[in-house]
C-alpha positions as CSV (number, residue, x, y, z in Angstrom):
1,X,-139.7,-86.5,-208.0
2,X,-142.9,-86.0,-206.0
3,X,-145.0,-89.1,-205.3
4,X,-148.7,-89.3,-205.2
5,X,-150.2,-91.8,-202.7
6,X,-153.9,-92.2,-203.4
7,X,-155.9,-94.3,-200.9
8,X,-159.0,-96.0,-202.0
9,X,-160.7,-98.1,-199.2
10,X,-157.8,-100.2,-197.8
11,X,-155.4,-100.0,-200.8
12,X,-152.6,-97.6,-201.7
13,X,-151.7,-96.6,-205.3
14,X,-147.9,-96.1,-204.9
15,X,-146.7,-95.0,-208.3
16,X,-144.7,-91.9,-209.4
17,X,-147.2,-89.5,-211.1
18,X,-145.0,-89.3,-214.3
19,X,-145.0,-93.1,-214.6
20,X,-148.7,-93.8,-214.1
21,X,-149.8,-92.7,-217.5
22,X,-147.3,-95.0,-219.2
23,X,-147.9,-98.0,-216.9
24,X,-148.6,-101.3,-218.7
25,X,-152.2,-102.5,-218.3
26,X,-152.9,-105.3,-215.8
27,X,-152.8,-108.5,-217.8
28,X,-156.2,-109.6,-216.5
29,X,-157.8,-106.2,-215.6
30,X,-159.4,-105.4,-219.0
31,X,-163.1,-104.8,-218.6
32,X,-163.8,-107.4,-221.4
33,X,-162.1,-110.0,-219.2
34,X,-163.8,-109.6,-215.9
35,X,-165.3,-113.1,-216.1
36,X,-161.8,-114.7,-215.5
37,X,-160.5,-112.5,-212.6
38,X,-159.1,-114.4,-209.7
39,X,-161.5,-112.7,-207.2
40,X,-164.6,-113.9,-209.2
41,X,-165.8,-117.0,-207.3
42,X,-167.8,-118.1,-210.3
43,X,-165.0,-117.6,-212.9
44,X,-164.7,-120.5,-215.4
45,X,-161.1,-120.9,-216.7
46,X,-162.5,-122.3,-219.9
47,X,-164.1,-118.9,-220.6
48,X,-160.6,-117.8,-221.7
49,X,-161.5,-119.3,-225.1
50,X,-164.6,-117.1,-225.2
51,X,-162.7,-113.9,-225.3
52,X,-163.4,-112.3,-228.6
53,X,-159.7,-111.7,-229.4
54,X,-158.4,-114.8,-227.6
55,X,-155.6,-112.7,-226.1
56,X,-155.4,-114.8,-222.9
57,X,-153.9,-118.1,-222.1
58,X,-153.0,-120.2,-219.1
59,X,-149.6,-121.4,-217.9
60,X,-149.2,-125.1,-218.5
61,X,-147.0,-125.5,-215.4
62,X,-149.0,-123.6,-212.7
63,X,-152.3,-122.9,-214.4
64,X,-152.2,-119.1,-213.9
65,X,-154.2,-117.2,-216.5
66,X,-152.6,-114.1,-218.0
67,X,-152.2,-112.2,-221.2
68,X,-150.2,-113.9,-224.0
69,X,-148.0,-110.8,-224.0
70,X,-146.9,-111.7,-220.4
71,X,-146.8,-115.5,-220.8
72,X,-143.2,-115.6,-222.0
73,X,-142.1,-113.3,-219.1
74,X,-144.0,-115.5,-216.7
75,X,-142.4,-118.7,-217.9
76,X,-139.0,-117.5,-216.9
77,X,-140.2,-117.8,-213.3
78,X,-140.3,-121.6,-213.8
79,X,-137.3,-121.9,-216.0
80,X,-135.1,-119.7,-214.0
81,X,-133.9,-117.8,-217.1
82,X,-132.6,-114.3,-216.3
83,X,-132.2,-112.2,-219.4
84,X,-131.5,-108.8,-217.9
85,X,-128.1,-108.2,-216.4
86,X,-126.8,-105.2,-214.4
87,X,-123.9,-103.6,-216.2
88,X,-122.4,-102.4,-212.8
89,X,-122.3,-105.6,-210.7
90,X,-123.4,-108.3,-213.1
91,X,-126.5,-109.4,-211.1
92,X,-129.2,-110.9,-213.3
93,X,-133.0,-110.6,-213.2
94,X,-136.0,-112.3,-214.7
95,X,-137.9,-109.1,-215.4
96,X,-136.6,-105.8,-216.8
97,X,-138.6,-103.9,-214.2
98,X,-136.6,-105.7,-211.5
99,X,-133.4,-104.6,-213.1
100,X,-134.6,-101.0,-213.2
101,X,-135.4,-101.1,-209.5
102,X,-132.1,-102.8,-208.7
103,X,-130.1,-100.2,-210.7
104,X,-131.3,-97.5,-208.3
105,X,-129.1,-99.2,-205.6
106,X,-126.1,-98.1,-207.7
107,X,-127.4,-94.7,-208.9
108,X,-128.9,-93.8,-205.5
109,X,-132.1,-92.7,-207.2
110,X,-135.1,-92.7,-204.9
111,X,-138.3,-91.9,-206.7
112,X,-140.8,-92.8,-203.9
113,X,-141.2,-90.5,-201.0
114,X,-143.2,-90.7,-197.8
115,X,-145.7,-87.9,-197.4
116,X,-145.6,-88.2,-193.6
117,X,-141.8,-87.9,-192.9
118,X,-140.3,-87.2,-196.3
119,X,-138.0,-90.3,-196.3
120,X,-137.3,-91.5,-199.9
121,X,-137.1,-95.0,-201.3
122,X,-135.9,-96.7,-204.5
123,X,-139.0,-98.9,-204.9
124,X,-142.7,-98.7,-204.2
125,X,-142.6,-101.9,-202.1
126,X,-140.1,-100.4,-199.7
127,X,-142.2,-97.3,-199.3
128,X,-145.3,-99.4,-198.7
129,X,-143.5,-101.3,-195.9
130,X,-142.2,-98.0,-194.5
131,X,-145.8,-96.6,-194.3
132,X,-146.6,-99.3,-191.8
133,X,-144.0,-97.8,-189.4
134,X,-146.3,-94.8,-189.1
135,X,-149.5,-96.8,-188.6
136,X,-147.8,-99.1,-186.1
137,X,-149.8,-102.0,-187.6
138,X,-148.4,-105.4,-186.8
139,X,-150.8,-108.1,-188.0
140,X,-148.5,-111.1,-188.0
141,X,-147.7,-112.6,-184.5
142,X,-145.2,-115.4,-183.8
143,X,-147.1,-118.3,-182.2
144,X,-143.9,-119.4,-180.4
145,X,-142.7,-116.2,-178.6
146,X,-145.6,-113.8,-179.3
147,X,-143.5,-111.2,-181.1
148,X,-145.5,-109.4,-183.8
149,X,-144.4,-108.2,-187.3
150,X,-145.7,-105.9,-190.0
151,X,-144.9,-108.2,-192.8
152,X,-145.7,-111.9,-193.3
153,X,-142.4,-112.5,-194.9
154,X,-140.6,-111.0,-191.8
155,X,-142.5,-113.4,-189.6
156,X,-141.5,-116.4,-191.7
157,X,-137.8,-115.3,-191.5
158,X,-138.2,-114.9,-187.7
159,X,-139.7,-118.4,-187.3
160,X,-136.5,-119.9,-188.6
161,X,-134.8,-118.7,-185.3
162,X,-137.1,-121.1,-183.5
163,X,-137.0,-124.0,-186.0
164,X,-133.3,-123.6,-186.8
165,X,-134.1,-123.9,-190.5
166,X,-131.4,-122.6,-192.9
167,X,-132.6,-123.2,-196.4
168,X,-130.0,-121.2,-198.3
169,X,-126.7,-122.9,-198.8
170,X,-123.4,-121.7,-200.3
171,X,-122.4,-124.0,-203.2
172,X,-118.7,-123.1,-202.6
173,X,-118.2,-124.0,-198.9
174,X,-121.6,-125.5,-197.9
175,X,-122.4,-123.0,-195.1
176,X,-126.1,-122.5,-194.7
177,X,-128.1,-119.4,-193.9
178,X,-131.6,-118.5,-192.7
179,X,-132.0,-115.5,-195.1
180,X,-131.2,-115.2,-198.8
181,X,-129.6,-111.8,-198.3
182,X,-127.2,-113.3,-195.8
183,X,-126.2,-115.9,-198.4
184,X,-125.6,-113.1,-201.0
185,X,-123.4,-111.2,-198.6
186,X,-121.5,-114.4,-197.7
187,X,-120.9,-115.2,-201.4
188,X,-118.9,-112.0,-201.7
189,X,-116.4,-113.3,-199.2
190,X,-115.5,-115.9,-201.9
191,X,-115.5,-113.5,-204.8
192,X,-113.9,-110.6,-202.9
193,X,-116.2,-108.2,-204.7
194,X,-116.4,-104.8,-202.9
195,X,-118.2,-102.1,-205.1
196,X,-118.8,-99.5,-202.4
197,X,-116.0,-97.2,-201.3
198,X,-115.7,-94.8,-198.4
199,X,-114.9,-91.3,-199.8
200,X,-113.2,-90.4,-196.5
201,X,-110.7,-93.2,-195.9
202,X,-111.0,-95.2,-199.2
203,X,-112.1,-98.5,-197.5
204,X,-114.2,-100.7,-199.7
205,X,-117.3,-102.7,-198.8
206,X,-119.4,-105.3,-200.4
207,X,-122.7,-103.8,-199.3
208,X,-124.1,-100.3,-199.5
209,X,-125.6,-100.7,-196.0
210,X,-122.2,-101.7,-194.6
211,X,-120.7,-98.5,-196.1
212,X,-123.5,-96.4,-194.6
213,X,-122.8,-97.9,-191.1
214,X,-119.0,-97.3,-191.6
215,X,-119.6,-93.7,-192.5
216,X,-121.0,-93.1,-189.0
217,X,-117.5,-93.9,-187.6
218,X,-116.3,-90.7,-189.4
219,X,-119.3,-88.5,-188.5
220,X,-119.7,-89.8,-185.0
221,X,-123.4,-90.1,-185.6
222,X,-125.3,-92.3,-183.2
223,X,-129.0,-91.9,-184.1
224,X,-130.4,-94.9,-182.2
225,X,-130.9,-94.2,-178.4
226,X,-132.0,-96.5,-175.7
227,X,-135.3,-95.3,-174.1
228,X,-134.3,-96.9,-170.8
229,X,-130.8,-95.7,-170.1
230,X,-130.2,-93.2,-172.9
231,X,-127.2,-94.9,-174.4
232,X,-126.8,-94.2,-178.1
233,X,-125.7,-96.5,-180.9
234,X,-124.7,-96.2,-184.6
235,X,-126.8,-99.1,-185.7
236,X,-130.4,-100.1,-185.0
237,X,-129.4,-103.8,-184.7
238,X,-126.9,-102.8,-182.0
239,X,-129.7,-101.0,-180.1
240,X,-131.9,-104.1,-180.4
241,X,-129.2,-106.3,-178.9
242,X,-128.6,-103.7,-176.1
243,X,-132.3,-103.6,-175.2
244,X,-132.1,-107.3,-174.3
245,X,-129.9,-106.4,-171.3
246,X,-132.9,-104.5,-169.9
247,X,-135.7,-106.9,-170.9
248,X,-133.7,-110.1,-170.2
249,X,-134.9,-111.5,-173.5
250,X,-132.9,-114.5,-174.7
251,X,-134.4,-115.4,-178.1
252,X,-131.7,-117.7,-179.3
253,X,-132.0,-121.2,-177.8
254,X,-129.7,-124.3,-178.1
255,X,-131.7,-127.2,-179.7
256,X,-129.5,-129.7,-177.8
257,X,-129.5,-128.5,-174.2
258,X,-132.1,-125.7,-174.2
259,X,-129.8,-123.0,-172.9
260,X,-130.8,-119.6,-174.2
261,X,-128.7,-116.6,-175.2
262,X,-129.3,-112.9,-175.9
263,X,-127.0,-112.8,-178.9
264,X,-126.9,-115.0,-182.0
265,X,-123.1,-115.1,-181.9
266,X,-123.2,-116.4,-178.3
267,X,-125.4,-119.3,-179.4
268,X,-123.1,-120.1,-182.3
269,X,-120.1,-120.2,-180.0
270,X,-122.0,-122.3,-177.5
271,X,-122.9,-124.9,-180.2
272,X,-119.2,-125.6,-180.6
273,X,-119.2,-127.0,-177.0
274,X,-121.5,-129.8,-178.3
275,X,-119.8,-130.3,-181.6
276,X,-116.2,-129.9,-180.3
277,X,-115.5,-127.7,-183.3
278,X,-112.5,-125.4,-182.9
279,X,-112.2,-123.4,-186.2
280,X,-109.9,-120.7,-185.0
281,X,-106.2,-121.7,-184.9
282,X,-103.1,-119.8,-183.8
283,X,-100.6,-119.4,-186.7
284,X,-97.7,-119.4,-184.2
285,X,-98.2,-122.4,-182.0
286,X,-101.2,-124.2,-183.7
287,X,-103.5,-124.2,-180.7
288,X,-107.1,-124.1,-181.7
289,X,-110.1,-122.3,-180.2
290,X,-113.9,-122.4,-180.5
291,X,-114.2,-118.6,-180.3
292,X,-112.5,-116.0,-182.4
293,X,-112.3,-113.7,-179.4
294,X,-110.5,-116.4,-177.4
295,X,-107.9,-116.7,-180.2
296,X,-107.4,-112.9,-180.2
297,X,-106.7,-112.9,-176.5
298,X,-104.3,-115.9,-176.9
299,X,-102.4,-114.1,-179.7
300,X,-101.4,-111.5,-177.1
301,X,-99.4,-114.1,-175.2
302,X,-97.2,-114.3,-178.2
303,X,-97.1,-110.6,-179.2
304,X,-96.9,-109.3,-175.6
305,X,-99.6,-106.7,-176.6
306,X,-101.4,-105.2,-173.7
307,X,-104.0,-102.8,-175.2
308,X,-106.0,-102.1,-172.0
309,X,-104.4,-99.4,-169.8
310,X,-105.4,-98.1,-166.4
311,X,-106.1,-94.4,-166.5
312,X,-104.9,-94.0,-162.9
313,X,-101.6,-95.7,-162.7
314,X,-100.9,-96.6,-166.4
315,X,-100.5,-100.3,-165.9
316,X,-101.5,-102.3,-169.0
317,X,-103.4,-105.6,-169.4
318,X,-104.0,-108.1,-172.1
319,X,-107.7,-108.5,-171.3
320,X,-110.4,-105.9,-170.7
321,X,-111.7,-108.0,-167.8
322,X,-108.3,-107.9,-166.1
323,X,-108.3,-104.1,-166.4
324,X,-111.8,-103.9,-164.9
325,X,-110.6,-106.0,-161.9
326,X,-107.5,-103.9,-161.5
327,X,-109.5,-100.6,-161.4
328,X,-111.3,-101.8,-158.3
329,X,-107.9,-101.7,-156.5
330,X,-108.0,-97.9,-157.0
331,X,-111.7,-97.4,-156.3
332,X,-112.1,-99.9,-153.5
333,X,-115.3,-101.1,-155.1
334,X,-116.5,-104.5,-153.8
335,X,-119.6,-105.3,-155.8
336,X,-119.9,-109.0,-154.8
337,X,-121.4,-109.7,-151.4
338,X,-121.8,-113.0,-149.5
339,X,-125.5,-113.6,-148.9
340,X,-124.7,-115.5,-145.7
341,X,-122.5,-113.0,-143.8
342,X,-122.6,-109.9,-145.9
343,X,-118.9,-109.7,-146.5
344,X,-118.0,-108.0,-149.8
345,X,-115.4,-108.8,-152.4
346,X,-113.9,-107.2,-155.5
347,X,-113.9,-110.4,-157.4
348,X,-116.7,-112.9,-157.9
349,X,-114.9,-116.0,-159.2
350,X,-111.8,-116.1,-157.0
351,X,-112.7,-114.4,-153.8
352,X,-116.5,-114.7,-153.3
353,X,-116.8,-118.2,-154.6
354,X,-113.9,-119.4,-152.4
355,X,-115.4,-117.5,-149.4
356,X,-118.8,-119.2,-149.8
357,X,-117.2,-122.6,-149.3
358,X,-116.2,-121.5,-145.8
359,X,-119.9,-121.5,-145.0
360,X,-120.8,-124.7,-147.0
361,X,-117.7,-126.7,-146.2
362,X,-117.5,-127.7,-149.8
363,X,-114.1,-129.0,-151.1
364,X,-114.6,-129.7,-154.8
365,X,-110.9,-129.9,-155.7
366,X,-109.3,-133.3,-154.9
367,X,-105.8,-134.6,-155.4
368,X,-105.6,-137.4,-157.9
369,X,-102.6,-138.9,-156.1
370,X,-103.6,-139.0,-152.4
371,X,-107.3,-138.0,-152.5
372,X,-106.9,-135.0,-150.2
373,X,-109.6,-132.4,-151.0
374,X,-109.4,-128.6,-151.0
375,X,-111.8,-125.7,-151.2
376,X,-109.6,-123.7,-153.5
377,X,-108.1,-124.7,-156.9
378,X,-104.9,-122.8,-156.0
379,X,-104.5,-124.9,-152.8
380,X,-104.7,-128.1,-154.7
381,X,-102.1,-126.7,-157.2
382,X,-99.7,-125.9,-154.4
383,X,-100.3,-129.3,-152.7
384,X,-99.6,-131.2,-156.0
385,X,-95.9,-130.1,-155.8
386,X,-95.5,-132.4,-152.7
387,X,-96.0,-135.3,-155.1
388,X,-94.2,-133.9,-158.1
389,X,-91.2,-132.5,-156.2
390,X,-91.5,-129.3,-158.2
391,X,-89.8,-126.3,-156.6
392,X,-90.3,-123.3,-158.8
393,X,-89.1,-120.6,-156.3
394,X,-85.4,-120.2,-155.9
395,X,-83.3,-117.9,-153.6
396,X,-81.1,-115.5,-155.7
397,X,-78.5,-115.4,-152.9
398,X,-77.8,-119.1,-152.2
399,X,-79.8,-120.9,-154.8
400,X,-81.9,-122.9,-152.4
401,X,-85.3,-123.8,-154.0
402,X,-88.8,-124.0,-152.5
403,X,-92.2,-125.4,-153.6
404,X,-94.1,-122.4,-152.0
405,X,-93.5,-118.7,-152.5
406,X,-94.3,-118.1,-148.8
407,X,-91.4,-120.4,-147.8
408,X,-89.0,-118.5,-150.0
409,X,-90.2,-115.2,-148.4
410,X,-89.4,-116.6,-144.9
411,X,-86.0,-117.9,-146.1
412,X,-85.0,-114.5,-147.5
413,X,-85.3,-113.0,-144.0
414,X,-82.3,-115.2,-142.9
415,X,-80.1,-113.5,-145.5
416,X,-81.3,-110.1,-144.4
417,X,-80.6,-110.9,-140.7
418,X,-84.2,-110.7,-139.7
419,X,-84.2,-114.3,-138.5
420,X,-81.5,-116.0,-136.5
């Protein structure tokens, strides 16, 4: 259905043409009632009684003046009564008009179209917000970080990132959320409700948006591209997270220690350092972890799974980082350089960090038994066997055992006749 957008001064009339003739009158827009309009500075609420038909009344709870025809509907806002239910998903609404708009999420009906780009929407409010993407108007800035937003409501949601406020709580498990929509999505994890199905693979989803994102895995569509490096993404949110790798922006800060993070998930994981929470447990050995990804890596020690394979030699690894390190043995790449002498290394943690101590003389690893200090953790580990008597390396020929692998290597030369 075509949509007429009539602009008068700074306002838009966003209503389907076929609906405008049947639209209910504004409860306080009748020409006979101008004396009580909200924008009249001299309006006297007592003038309601002067109306010749006495069709207007004020709400006893909030004082708002409106037609008696609308008073019962308005009172439901205070009582929370929701008379109108969706026959598809059961969601309830205070107003019938809200139910009609909601039902379009199931039917896919989109009556409101943008005259600039042709994109269609299920409600006039969504179209109105979309129009601002063409004007580029962002009137609501964040006083904390300076980021600007098109909608006041979006700014209020954003401010909760800085304040940490989470006003919406799940009555089942107590988990709290910043956004009402996030709570609704979470509630479906308890009910298991998944109304939206993929016609390609049959997988079900609790949200239409999640289904739309999933469909791109079948089509291969990646409509969101980075203006800096050209990398493409399926989701706008993934592009937003990627952009922070270029800008260096870290909008998520820990309220305890102040450390900042690019990703919300990284902050959530970091917070468990302070709380000591380890919600992810191994079903095989019971070991607990603060990160779900850490548990996934741990599980491979039980299953023996090595999903990351080298395309050059075929060797497989449990972790992606281990594969990345291995690939450098083929390429010869040494991306980590010593700022003192310029020597390069393929690994930052083991090789470069240890090398830097040859310049500083630092020996941070000390033996708890004798106090001797070492520049490398591995050296301390080997030294500790002097005190424990542990000899993990044995000769397959004579059975003699050694505490160091290098000592076993020298010993084997005796059997091969290389040493007398």
